[in-house]
N, C-alpha and C positions, 0 to 999 in steps of 0.2 A: 441528513445530518453530516454526511461525509464532506460535501462541499463547504459547509459551515465550519467544520473542524479544520479543514485545510486552510481556510481564510484566517481563522483565529490563530492557529499554530504558526502559520506563515508570518503573520503580523508579529507574533512574539519573537520568532527567529530573526526577523529584520531589525526589530527595535532593541531587543534585549540579548540576543545571541543565539547561536544554533543549539548549544547544549541545553539552554533553558527550555527551548521549544521541544526538544526531544524528551527531556525529563518530564515536562508537562504532559506530553502525549502518553508517556508510559504510566504515570500516576492516574491519568484519565481513564486508562484501560483497566488498571488494577481494581479500582473502587467499584465500578458497576459489575465487573465480572465476578468478583468475590461476593458482592451483595446478592447476585442472582442465586447463589448457592444457599442463601439464608432466607429467601423470600417465603412469606407465609402462603399457605394454600388457599384456594378459593373457598374451601369449606371453613377455614378459620376466619377470614376477613372479607369474603365475598369479592365484589368487583375491584376492591383495592388491590388484590393480588395481581389482577390483569393490568391495572394502571401502573403498578410498580414495575412489573415486567417490561412494559412498553418503555418506561423511563430508562430502565437499565439498558435496554437494547439501543435506544436513541443515543445514550451516552457512549456506548461502545462504538457506534457508527461515527460519532463525533471524534473519538480518539483515533480510529483507523484512518480517518480523513487526513490527519496530520502526521501519523506515525511513520509511514514509509517515506514520504517526501523529506521529512525532517531528518530521518536517519541517513538517507542518501546525501543530503546537502552537508550534514555534519561530517560524514565520512570523506566525501570526495573533495570538498573545497580545500582541504589541506594536503591533497595528493597531486602529483603531476597530472595535468590535463590529458596528456598522451596515454596515461594508464587508467583512466577513469572506468573503462569497460571492465578491466581486471578487478579493480577494487570494488566497483559496483556489483560485480557478480557475487561477492560475499553477502551483500545485503539481500539480493534476490534469493540466494541459497538459504539464508537464515529465515526469510519470510516463508518460503515453501517448507522448510523443516518444521516450522511451527504448525503449519497446516497438517503435515504428516504426523507430528506428535499428537495433535488433537484427535486425528483419526484413530491412531493406535490406542489412545486412552479410552475412546469410545468403544472400540472393539474389545479391549480388555475388560471393561466394565460389563459389557453384554455377555462376555464369555464366563465371567466369574460369578455373576449374580443371576438370580432367577428373575422372571418378569415381574413378580410381585415385589421383590427387593428393589428392582430397578425403578419401579414406579413410586415406591415408598420413600427411598432415600438415595438410591444409587445415582440418579441423574444429577444430584447436587454435588457429587464428588468432583466431577470434571470442572465445574465452575469454581469450586473452592480451591482447586489446585492452581487456579490462576494467581494465587498469592505468590507463586514462584517468580513472578515478574518483579515483585517488590524488591528483593535483594539487588537485582540488576539496576533498577531505577535509583536505589539509594547509593550504590557504588558509583554510578555515573554522576550523581549529584555531588558526591563528596570528593571524588578523585578525578573525574573527567575534566579535561582542559577546555575552557570556554573558547569559542571562536566566534567573534563578532566583527566581521569586516565592515559593517555599517555603523560602528560605534560613533555616536555623536551626530550622525547624519540625520537621524529621525528624532532628535531631541525636541519635543514639542514645547519645551520651556525656553527655547532660544529667544532672545529678545528681537523685536522688530528692528531695532537699531543695528544689531549684529547681523541680522539677515540682510538688511539693506546694504551693509558694507560688503557682504559676500556677493550679492547680486551685482553691485557696482563693479566689483573687482572682476567678475566673470563676463559681464555683458556691457559694461560701460554705462549702464543706466539702471536705476532702481525700479524700472517698470518694464513690462512686456505687454505690448498691445495697448499701451496707454494706461494700464491699471496697476496699482501697487499690489505686490504679492505678499500676502500675510504669512506669518510663521506657520499657521496651521495648514495653509494650502501647500506650502513648500515642503513640509516635513512629514507628511502622512503617507506611509508606503502603499496603503490600499488605494488611495486617490491617485497616486502616481501609476499604479499598475493598470488602472482602467482608462488611462489616457488613450485617445484615438489611435496613436501610433502603436499601441500594444494590442489592439484588437485582433490582428491576425495571429499573434502569439497565443492569446487567450483562447481563440477558437481552435487552434491546433492542439493546445494542451487539453482541450475538452474532447476533441474528436479522436485523437491518436490512441488514447487508452481504450476506446470502445471495442476494437477488435480483440484485444487481450481479455477485457472484461467478459464480453460475450463468448469468446473462444474458450476461456478457462471454465466458465460455468457450464458450457455445453459439453466440452470434451472431458472434464473431470467430475464435476459435481453431478450433472444430469446423467452422464454416461454410466455411472455406477447403478443408478436406478434403471436405466435402459437395459443394461446387461442382465440385471437380476429379475426385473419384473415386467418389462415391456416386450421382450422377444420370446419366441418359443422355438427350440428349447432354451431356457435360461442358461447363462454361462456359469459353469461351476466355479466357485471361488471368485465371484465377480469383485468382491471387496479387495481381495489381494491383487487381482489383475489391475484394478484401478490404482491401488497404492503403489505397485511396482512401476506403473507408467508415470506416476507423479514423481517418484524418487529419481528414476532414470531420465525421463523426458524433460522434466521441468527443473529439477533440482541439480542433478549432477551435470547436466548440459549447461548450466549457468556459467561455469568457468569457461567452457569452450565458446559460448556465445559472447561473453564479455571480452575474451581475448581476440576473437575474430573482429569484433566491432572496433577494437583499437587498431587492427591491421588494415581492414578493408573499408572502414567507415560505417557510421551508424545507419545512414539512409540506405546504402546498398544492402546491408544485412537485413534491415527491416523490410525492404521491398522484396528481397528473396524469401523471407519467412512468410510474409503476407500472401504473396502469389502462390507459394508452395502449399500453404494451408488451403487456399481456395481451390486448388487443383486436386489435392489428394484426399481432403477430408471426406467428401461424399463417397469416394471409393472405399476408404477405410471404415466408414460407418456401415457400408454394405457388407464388408468382410466381417465386421463384428456381428452383424445380424445372422450370420451362419450358426452362431451358438457354440462355437468351438473355442476352448480356452486359450490354446497357444496362438491361434490366428488372431484372436481378439487382443491378446497381450501385445503382439507386435504392431497391430493396426493402431491401437490407441497410443502406443509409444511413439509411433511415427508422427501422429498428429501433434503430440506434446512437444516433440523435438523441434519441428518447424515452427510451432507457435512460440517456443522459447526463443528462437532466433529473432522473432519480432518483438516480443514483450520485454526482453532484457535490455532493449535499447530505448524504450519509449521515454523514460525519464531522462536518460543520458542525453538524448537528442535535444530535449528542451533545455536542459542545463547548459549544454555546450553552446547553444545558440544565444545564450543570455549571460555569458560570463566573458 
């Protein structure tokens, strides 16, 4: 659903404006997240509870697919290109802060409630708290400034006569390759994006995020389970070690990574981060396997720092090469 969400939200941003795309993605996240907190149990409605849960999760994935790109584009396009790394770091920091906040809410609920209370109603609290996104979405909708650099360019209602005039003015002819160009062919952003000349960019935009996606889930999400359940002896306070590594290595370093990308360039910093992760990650995982808290903290933090140098530039590199 994430790719579909990215396509739909990107289309909205191109045609109707960046703010509208971001507002759409925020509301798309609020509805399914809060709805999950009110889902009936299997005992109450049987298999419908599972179906409703799957639908909510699919809608969340749809929203996430467009939320980070739309927030980056909305923020950066109105800022000097030379400072995109700095301004983009705020978006990355906010995204990681949301993950950290979610972890803290989960830890707090587990700390305050018994297992029986957690199963009965406690798990719903975290999802219902997603309503906190709503005031942000409403504020942006009411007071945020729209930014639509493509205004009028993708107007599908433009007449063929007007389109022919524009083509004649640009190319001297109303045809390309001997065929007339219709309004729908000329003004659809998705059709333009999948033209052959854009295939390398589409391939890179698919492949570049893979290192961060795999790296993040291995070094942060899976690592917490590894430290707590898969090694002997388990690391004491594995949750807090993981949380501290996320805060320092991925969140606080965002500003440094963004600033450095403005100074030394996106490709150089991403290359340095990717090569460094490939070299040190196996060693750091071995150190974590010792089962010692302090050593595990610094080892995981090192992985996160170098991964941050790569991941904080992935969208910036794509944006810079297409503006």
